Every structure is written in structure tokens, then in C-alpha cells.
C-alpha positions as CSV (number, residue, x, y, z in Angstrom):
1,M,-33.0,-21.9,-16.4
2,T,-34.2,-18.6,-14.9
3,T,-33.6,-15.3,-16.5
4,A,-31.4,-14.3,-13.6
5,A,-29.3,-17.4,-14.0
6,A,-29.0,-17.0,-17.7
7,A,-27.9,-13.4,-17.4
8,K,-25.2,-14.3,-14.9
9,S,-22.0,-14.9,-16.8
10,P,-19.9,-18.0,-15.9
11,V,-16.8,-17.5,-13.8
12,R,-13.7,-17.4,-15.9
13,K,-11.3,-19.9,-14.3
14,L,-7.8,-19.8,-15.6
15,S,-8.0,-23.4,-16.7
16,H,-10.7,-22.2,-19.2
17,T,-8.8,-19.2,-20.5
18,L,-5.1,-20.0,-20.5
19,C,-3.2,-22.6,-22.6
20,S,-1.9,-25.5,-20.6
21,S,1.8,-24.4,-20.9
22,V,1.2,-20.9,-19.4
23,L,-0.9,-22.4,-16.6
24,A,1.9,-24.9,-15.9
25,D,4.4,-22.0,-15.8
26,I,2.3,-20.2,-13.3
27,H,2.0,-23.2,-11.1
28,K,5.7,-23.9,-11.3
29,C,6.6,-20.3,-10.4
30,A,4.0,-20.3,-7.6
31,S,5.7,-23.3,-6.0
32,K,9.1,-21.4,-5.8
33,K,10.2,-19.5,-2.8
34,Q,10.2,-15.7,-3.1
35,T,13.5,-13.9,-2.5
36,G,13.3,-10.9,-0.2
37,V,15.7,-7.9,-0.3
38,S,16.6,-5.2,2.2
39,L,16.8,-1.5,2.0
40,K,20.6,-1.8,2.6
41,Y,20.8,-4.3,-0.4
42,M,18.8,-1.9,-2.7
43,M,21.1,1.0,-1.7
44,A,24.3,-1.0,-2.2
45,H,23.4,-2.3,-5.6
46,G,21.9,0.9,-6.8
47,S,24.7,3.2,-5.7
48,Y,26.6,2.5,-8.9
49,P,24.1,2.0,-11.7
50,T,26.7,0.9,-14.2
51,E,25.7,-1.1,-17.3
52,R,26.9,-4.3,-15.7
53,N,25.0,-3.7,-12.4
54,L,21.8,-2.8,-14.2
55,I,22.0,-6.0,-16.3
56,T,22.5,-8.0,-13.1
57,A,19.6,-6.3,-11.4
58,A,17.4,-6.9,-14.4
59,Q,18.3,-10.5,-14.4
60,F,17.3,-10.8,-10.8
61,L,13.9,-9.1,-11.5
62,H,13.4,-11.3,-14.6
63,H,13.6,-14.3,-12.3
64,E,12.0,-12.9,-9.1
65,L,8.9,-11.0,-10.4
66,P,7.2,-14.0,-12.2
67,V,7.5,-15.9,-8.9
68,R,5.9,-13.1,-6.9
69,L,3.2,-12.5,-9.6
70,A,2.4,-16.3,-9.8
71,H,1.9,-16.5,-6.0
72,R,-0.7,-13.7,-6.2
73,V,-2.4,-15.2,-9.3
74,T,-2.8,-18.5,-7.5
75,E,-4.2,-16.8,-4.4
76,L,-6.6,-14.6,-6.4
77,E,-7.9,-17.7,-8.1
78,N,-8.8,-19.4,-4.8
79,L,-10.2,-16.8,-2.4
80,P,-12.9,-17.8,0.1
81,H,-16.6,-16.8,0.2
82,G,-16.9,-16.2,-3.5
83,L,-14.5,-13.3,-3.6
84,S,-12.6,-14.8,-6.5
85,D,-15.8,-14.7,-8.6
86,K,-16.3,-10.9,-8.2
87,A,-15.7,-9.1,-11.5
88,P,-13.2,-6.6,-10.1
89,I,-11.1,-9.4,-8.6
90,L,-11.2,-11.3,-11.9
91,K,-10.0,-8.1,-13.6
92,V,-7.0,-7.8,-11.2
93,R,-6.2,-11.5,-11.6
94,D,-6.1,-11.0,-15.4
95,W,-3.7,-8.0,-14.9
96,Y,-1.4,-10.2,-12.9
97,V,-1.6,-13.0,-15.5
98,D,-0.8,-10.6,-18.3
99,S,2.2,-9.2,-16.3
100,F,3.4,-12.7,-15.5
101,K,3.3,-13.7,-19.2
102,D,5.0,-10.4,-20.3
103,I,7.9,-10.8,-17.9
104,H,8.2,-14.6,-17.9
105,Q,8.3,-14.8,-21.7
106,F,10.8,-12.0,-22.1
107,P,14.1,-13.5,-23.5
108,P,17.2,-13.7,-21.3
109,I,18.8,-10.4,-20.6
110,E,22.5,-10.4,-21.6
111,N,23.3,-6.9,-22.8
112,A,22.4,-3.2,-22.3
113,R,20.0,-3.1,-25.1
114,E,18.0,-6.0,-23.8
115,E,18.1,-4.5,-20.3
116,M,16.7,-1.2,-21.5
117,R,13.8,-3.0,-23.3
118,F,13.1,-5.0,-20.1
119,T,13.1,-1.7,-18.1
120,E,10.5,-0.3,-20.5
121,L,8.4,-3.4,-20.1
122,L,8.6,-3.0,-16.3
123,D,7.4,0.5,-16.6
124,Q,4.4,-0.7,-18.6
125,V,3.7,-3.3,-16.0
126,R,3.8,-0.7,-13.3
127,M,1.3,1.5,-15.1
128,R,-1.0,-1.5,-15.8
129,H,-1.2,-2.1,-12.0
130,N,-1.8,1.5,-11.0
131,N,-5.5,0.9,-10.2
132,V,-5.1,-2.5,-8.5
133,M,-5.9,-1.1,-5.0
134,P,-9.2,0.6,-5.9
135,T,-10.3,-2.4,-8.1
136,V,-9.6,-4.9,-5.3
137,A,-11.5,-2.5,-2.9
138,M,-14.5,-2.6,-5.2
139,G,-14.5,-6.4,-5.2
140,V,-14.3,-6.6,-1.4
141,S,-17.0,-3.9,-1.2
142,E,-19.2,-6.0,-3.4
143,L,-18.6,-9.0,-1.1
144,K,-19.4,-6.9,1.9
145,R,-22.7,-5.7,0.4
146,D,-23.6,-9.4,-0.4
147,L,-22.8,-10.4,3.2
148,F,-24.9,-7.6,4.7
149,A,-27.8,-8.6,2.4
150,D,-27.7,-12.1,3.8
151,S,-29.2,-11.8,7.3
152,T,-27.5,-15.1,8.4
153,R,-24.0,-13.6,7.8
154,H,-22.2,-11.0,9.9
155,G,-20.1,-9.2,7.4
156,L,-16.4,-9.0,7.0
157,D,-15.6,-8.7,10.7
158,S,-16.4,-12.4,11.1
159,M,-14.1,-13.4,8.2
160,P,-10.5,-12.8,9.3
161,E,-9.3,-14.9,6.3
162,I,-10.4,-12.0,4.0
163,H,-8.3,-9.5,5.9
164,Q,-5.3,-11.9,6.1
165,F,-5.5,-12.2,2.3
166,L,-5.6,-8.4,1.9
167,D,-2.6,-8.0,4.2
168,R,-0.7,-10.5,2.1
169,F,-1.8,-9.1,-1.2
170,Y,-1.1,-5.5,-0.4
171,M,2.3,-6.3,1.2
172,S,3.2,-8.2,-1.9
173,R,2.0,-5.3,-4.1
174,I,4.2,-2.8,-2.1
175,G,7.2,-5.1,-2.6
176,I,6.6,-5.6,-6.4
177,R,6.1,-1.8,-7.0
178,M,9.2,-1.0,-4.9
179,L,11.4,-3.4,-6.9
180,I,10.0,-2.2,-10.2
181,G,10.0,1.5,-9.3
182,Q,13.6,1.3,-7.9
183,H,14.9,-0.3,-11.1
184,V,13.1,2.2,-13.4
185,A,14.2,5.1,-11.3
186,L,17.9,4.1,-11.5
187,H,17.7,5.0,-15.2
188,K,16.9,8.6,-14.6
189,P,19.7,10.7,-16.2
190,S,19.9,13.4,-13.5
191,P,18.6,12.0,-10.1
192,P,18.0,14.5,-7.3
193,P,20.8,14.9,-4.7
194,H,21.2,12.0,-2.3
195,Y,18.8,9.7,-4.2
196,I,19.4,6.1,-5.1
197,G,16.4,5.3,-7.3
198,L,13.4,5.8,-5.0
199,I,15.5,5.8,-1.9
200,C,16.8,9.0,-0.4
201,T,19.9,8.6,1.8
202,K,19.2,11.8,3.7
203,V,15.5,12.0,4.3
204,S,14.5,14.8,6.7
205,P,11.4,13.4,8.5
206,V,10.6,16.9,9.7
207,D,10.5,18.2,6.1
208,V,8.4,15.2,4.9
209,A,6.1,15.8,7.9
210,R,5.6,19.4,7.0
211,N,4.7,18.5,3.4
212,A,2.3,15.8,4.5
213,V,0.7,18.1,7.1
214,D,0.2,20.8,4.4
215,D,-1.5,18.2,2.1
216,A,-3.7,16.8,4.9
217,R,-4.8,20.3,6.1
218,S,-5.6,21.2,2.5
219,A,-7.8,18.1,2.2
220,C,-9.4,19.0,5.5
221,M,-10.1,22.5,4.4
222,R,-11.7,21.3,1.2
223,T,-14.0,19.0,3.2
224,Y,-14.9,21.1,6.2
225,G,-13.9,24.7,5.3
226,S,-11.2,24.9,8.0
227,A,-8.6,22.7,9.6
228,P,-7.0,22.4,13.1
229,D,-3.4,23.5,13.5
230,V,-0.6,20.9,13.6
231,H,2.5,21.6,15.6
232,I,5.7,19.8,14.6
233,Y,8.5,19.1,17.0
234,G,11.8,17.5,16.2
235,D,15.4,18.1,15.0
236,P,15.2,19.7,11.5
237,D,18.8,18.4,10.9
238,L,17.9,14.8,11.5
239,R,18.6,12.7,8.4
240,F,18.2,9.0,7.6
241,A,17.8,6.6,4.6
242,Y,14.2,5.9,3.6
243,V,11.7,6.1,0.8
244,P,10.2,9.6,1.0
245,A,7.1,8.7,-0.9
246,H,6.3,5.9,1.6
247,L,6.9,8.2,4.5
248,H,4.7,10.9,3.0
249,Q,1.8,8.6,2.4
250,M,1.9,7.2,5.9
251,L,2.1,10.6,7.6
252,F,-0.6,12.0,5.3
253,E,-3.0,9.2,6.2
254,L,-2.3,9.5,10.0
255,V,-2.5,13.3,10.2
256,K,-5.7,13.2,8.0
257,N,-7.3,10.9,10.5
258,S,-6.4,13.2,13.4
259,L,-7.6,16.3,11.6
260,R,-10.9,14.7,10.9
261,A,-11.4,13.6,14.5
262,V,-10.5,16.9,16.0
263,Q,-12.5,18.9,13.4
264,E,-15.6,16.9,13.9
265,R,-15.4,16.9,17.7
266,F,-15.0,20.7,18.0
267,A,-17.2,21.7,15.0
268,D,-19.7,23.5,17.3
269,A,-17.2,24.7,19.9
270,D,-17.0,28.4,20.6
271,H,-13.2,28.2,20.6
272,D,-10.5,27.1,18.3
273,P,-9.9,23.3,18.3
274,P,-6.7,22.1,20.1
275,P,-3.7,21.6,17.9
276,I,-2.5,18.2,16.8
277,R,1.1,17.5,17.9
278,L,3.6,15.6,15.7
279,I,6.8,14.7,17.4
280,V,9.9,13.2,15.7
281,A,12.3,11.2,17.9
282,D,15.7,10.0,16.9
283,G,16.7,6.6,18.3
284,M,19.5,4.2,17.7
285,E,17.2,1.6,16.2
286,D,14.2,3.5,15.1
287,V,13.1,7.0,14.0
288,T,9.7,7.3,15.7
289,I,7.0,9.8,14.9
290,K,4.2,10.3,17.4
291,I,1.0,12.0,16.3
292,S,-1.3,13.1,19.2
293,D,-4.8,14.5,19.0
294,E,-7.7,15.4,21.2
295,G,-10.3,14.1,18.8
296,G,-12.2,12.1,21.4
297,G,-10.4,8.8,21.1
298,I,-11.7,5.3,20.1
299,P,-13.6,3.0,22.4
300,R,-11.3,0.1,23.6
301,S,-13.7,-2.4,22.1
302,G,-13.4,-0.8,18.7
303,L,-9.6,-0.7,18.5
304,P,-9.2,-4.1,16.7
305,R,-11.5,-2.9,14.0
306,I,-9.4,0.0,12.9
307,W,-7.0,-2.5,11.3
308,T,-9.7,-4.2,9.2
309,Y,-10.2,-3.2,5.6
310,L,-13.3,-1.2,4.6
311,Y,-14.0,-0.3,8.2
312,T,-14.6,3.4,8.4
313,T,-16.9,5.8,10.2
314,A,-17.2,8.1,7.2
315,N,-19.3,7.7,4.0
316,S,-17.7,5.4,1.6
317,P,-16.6,6.9,-1.8
318,I,-16.4,3.3,-3.1
319,A,-20.1,2.9,-2.6
320,A,-20.7,6.3,-4.1
321,G,-18.9,5.2,-7.3
322,N,-15.9,7.4,-6.8
323,Q,-12.4,6.1,-7.8
324,L,-9.8,5.3,-5.2
325,H,-6.3,6.4,-6.2
326,E,-3.0,5.3,-4.7
327,M,-2.9,8.4,-2.5
328,P,-6.4,9.6,-1.9
329,T,-6.9,13.2,-1.0
330,V,-10.5,13.1,0.3
331,M,-10.7,13.2,4.1
332,A,-12.1,9.7,4.8
333,G,-14.3,6.9,3.7
334,Y,-12.1,4.2,2.2
335,G,-11.2,2.3,5.3
336,Y,-7.7,1.5,3.9
337,G,-5.6,4.3,5.4
338,L,-4.5,2.6,8.7
339,P,-4.0,-1.0,7.5
340,I,-2.1,0.1,4.4
341,S,0.0,2.5,6.4
342,R,1.0,-0.3,8.8
343,L,2.0,-2.4,5.9
344,Y,4.2,0.4,4.5
345,A,5.8,0.7,7.9
346,R,6.4,-3.0,8.3
347,Y,7.8,-3.4,4.8
348,F,11.2,-2.0,5.9
349,G,11.1,-3.4,9.4
350,G,9.1,-0.7,11.2
351,D,5.6,-0.7,12.7
352,L,2.5,1.3,13.5
353,Q,0.8,1.4,16.8
354,V,-2.4,3.2,18.0
355,V,-3.0,4.0,21.7
356,S,-6.4,5.7,22.4
357,M,-8.0,7.3,25.4
358,E,-11.7,7.3,24.9
359,G,-13.2,10.7,25.8
360,Y,-9.9,12.5,25.1
361,G,-7.9,11.5,22.1
362,T,-5.5,9.2,20.3
363,D,-1.7,8.8,20.1
364,V,-0.3,7.1,17.0
365,Y,3.3,5.8,17.0
366,L,5.0,5.3,13.6
367,H,8.3,3.4,14.0
368,L,10.7,3.6,11.1
369,N,13.6,1.1,11.2
370,R,16.9,2.9,10.5
371,L,19.1,-0.2,10.6
372,R,18.3,-0.9,6.9
373,N,19.1,-4.6,7.1
374,V,15.6,-6.0,7.5
375,Q,14.4,-8.1,4.6
376,E,11.0,-7.6,3.0
377,P,8.3,-9.5,5.0
378,L,7.2,-11.5,2.0
379,P,3.8,-13.2,2.2
């Protein structure tokens, strides 16, 4: 055996690390169908967080979360191209296994005391998974480096199954964190006005846009020393039900991309860069937010790549050893902003579209479903 082979630690398969009963429980739960819920359902069942309603909600999560976690454990164990063997992916898999065991082995919830203990457990699970996104990104980044090192391979672009896995995995993560966060938030003694857990029944998209623009321009100023103006158009009195944190994250990412494109295109110009325009439109089916910039656009041949993970034209902070947080504030480099934003939009029945005019600029359309009755698109 060579020194390199001896130094390489064996891959820790679940069958080698878990007792047979836990492994059987995971496989049994992974064979069950996941149950999706809608924004309307979450609002209806969270409007009156009585003791009985909270116990009922906890009982649903006690059954549903192990099923969702088991689906992800099974997939993490069987990823193609050796991705399952990467140390960061193994770490994430073990987090999911630990959370599965904690929730699945929790005793039946029959009273308020047990419900409160379960809620405390859910909060611990949520914190355990805080760094899932950067850790998975590190694992995929390692695979990407290995593929580029192999001259016979063509990198991640030729492996759509990796991107399909990441779409499924991150959509599931959004759903799990939404269910857990919603239940935990319902226990807040003094919720803000118009809030039902994480959901605000009277979100002002104009106000959220202002906050997201301020945050994105601050990030741009830290990176470049200045930032283009952003003009916001829309009815300031428009209100609809949504999750403000989701909307803020999407708008932050989209405005951040436009700021970077405009700033870099006009860096040497002898005049101020043209402003970015953010327009909020109120429709019967959707609230649509359009972000228009004159940042030079994207070549038509390159448009499909903007939805692939770890594709970016900026220096990668992952490669530099920096940590990716849930809502990164650096200007660019992760390659996750657009695909993750589209998943957030689709989670409640919306969508994200990009239309680009090479040589001029890009229009991004963020569609937010206001009908509230679309169930989670569970992978």
C-alpha cells in the first residue's frame, strides 16, 4: 500500500457507523411520501397559536420532519462522481442523521410540556444546520477542483445531475427551515404587528426593497468604494402576505448583481454610472418586481450557466478559505445567488426570470405568488 493510499481515510458509509435499527428507520422514512403545505395553510394554522393548535402542529412536524430528513440522508449517501465521499458532504450527512435520530426518537407529543420540549429540540436542530449551505458548497467546490485537475473531464457544466441534486437539496432545506422556523416563531410572546410566525400578512415590497437596496449598496461601497444609485418605483401602500426574510434575501442578491455589473462597466467612465431601476407591480396573481440595469448584459450563450451552482465571474471566497453564511454580504464570488434566489421564489409558487441584452444590460423579473394556496414543491 502506498503512503498516499494509507493516509487516505476510508469512506464512512452509514452501514458501518449506524446500528441496524436506526438504518432501518431511515430507509423506512425515506420510502414515505413527503407532505407539502402552503402559505395559506401555515397562516391559517398559525393565526391562533393556542395550546391545542401548537400540540397539533408539533405532532405533524414530529411525523413529517424525519421523512424529509431521511430523504436527504439517502440522497447524500448516494451522490454521483464521488461527491458523497467528500469530507464536507459526509459532515452534512452526519448532521442530517443526528437530526433524524433526535426527532424520530422523541417520544409522542401529548401535552404542552412535551410540545415545549420538542420546540426547544427543533431550535437546536435549526442551529445545527446553520452552516449546511457553505459546507455543501465546500464539498462541491472540492469536486469541481478534482474535475478540473482531470484533463479528461469538463467540470460541473457537463454534469447536470449534480445541479439537479443541489436544486433538490436546497429546496428541501428551505422547506425544512421554514417549517421549523415557523413553529419556533409562533412561541414568541410578543410578535410584531401583522406577523404569524415568520409570515407577515402585510408585507410592503417597496419597504423590503428599500432595506435590501441599502444593504446591497453598502456591500458595493465596501468592495468598490462607491455604488450606483437605485431608483425604486411602486405603490408604497401595496401590502401582501409573504415571508419578509425570503423577499429580502432574493432582492439583496439580485440588486447586488446589478450593482456589481454597473459598477465594473462604468468604473473608468468620466460620468456617473446610470441608475438601476427597481419596479414593483401589483397583479391579481403575482406581485412582480423588475430590476433593470445597464451593466452590459450577458451573452446569450452564457445565460444557461447563470443558473448553475458555483458558476461566477468573480473570485471565489470558498477557494480563498472564507466562510459562506446564509446571507452573504460580500459582493460576489459564491455562484449561489441566482439559483438559490430562484428556489426561494419557487418555494411559494413564484419564479425568477432573467432577460439580457448583451452590450446593454439585464432585466430580472421576480414573480411572487400572492394566491397563497400553492403547496411546497417538494423534491
